[in-house]
N, C-alpha and C positions, 0 to 999 in steps of 0.2 A: 961426753963432757964437749967434747971439740962441733958436735953438733950443734950443743946448745949456746957458745958461745957464738959459734956462727949465724941463730935467729937474733941474738942481739945486738948484734950489731949489724945488719939487716937491718931493723926494725929501729933500732934510731940514726941510720941511715936515712931511713923514708922515713923520719920523724924530722930531723933536723930537714931536707926537701924542701915537705909540704911544709913548718912552719917557719922557714926560708921567706914564702911565695905571702903571707902574712903578715911577717914582719915587716916584709918591703912594700907592702900594699899601701900600710900608712903612710911611709917615709914618702913614697914618690905619687910625681902625680901623673895621668892617666890623662889622657886628652878624649876627649868622648867620643872623637874618630872608634878609637880601640875598645871604651867599656861596652861602644853598639859593635863590635868587630866579636869579644868573648862572648856577649849577649847567644851568638851562632852556635858555641860550643855543644852545649848540652846537647841541642837537635838532631847536630849532622853524628855526635858519639851513639846517640839512640838508633839514629837510622844504620850507623854505621851495627852496628849490636845487630839489630832485627832485619834489615834485609834481606842479609843469607841464612837465617833463618828461614824466614819464607822463602824466600824464592831457591833455594837449594834443598834440595829432596833425591833421594837416594845417587849420593858421595856428586851430584853435577844442577846443574843452576836448569832450570824447568819454568820458564815465565809462558807454561798453554795456557790454555782454558783448563785443563784438567788435573788446574796445581789447583787442591782448596785450601788450603793455607792461602793464596792470595784476596780469593773472596772471605775469607773470618779475618784476614788484614784491612781489608777493606770497609767494611763493617765495625770493628774496633777506628777503624779512622771517622768513617761518619759519629761516628758517637762521639770520641771525643774534641772533634771541633762544634757539633752542637749543645752540648754537656758542659767542656770542660775536668770531669772526674776521673782522674786516673782512675779510681780503683771500678768505675763502672762502665769505661774501656777494657779494664782486663777483660772483668766477668763478661761482655760482653763477646769481645773478642774469643774467648777460650768458650765461652758458650756455641758460639756458630760455628767454631773449628767440628767442636765433638757436635755439633747436628750435623753439621754435613759431612762426615766419616762414618755417624752414621747410617744416612742414607744412601750418601753414595760406592760408598765400599765394605 
C-alpha cells in the first residue's frame, strides 16, 4: 500500500511540474531569442542520447575506424539530411549497422 501511495504522489508531482510549464507558457511573454534558443533543446537532447550509444563500445570510448557504429550513424545522418524522414533514417541506420556487422564481424 505504501508503494502505491508513493507512485501516486510521484505521478502527481510529475504531472503538476509538467502542467505548470503549459500553464505559464500562455501567461508569460517569451522573447524571440528565447524561443530560438529553446528550438535547440530537442536536437541537443537527441545527440546526448545517441552519441554515447555510437561512440561507447566495450565499456570505453571508441572513435577508431574499426567502430562500425560510426559508419551506420553516418549513413543515418546522410539519410536524415536528404530525406527528413525519421522512419527512413532509422531503417537505413539499422540496416547499415546489421550489414556492416554481417560483413566485418
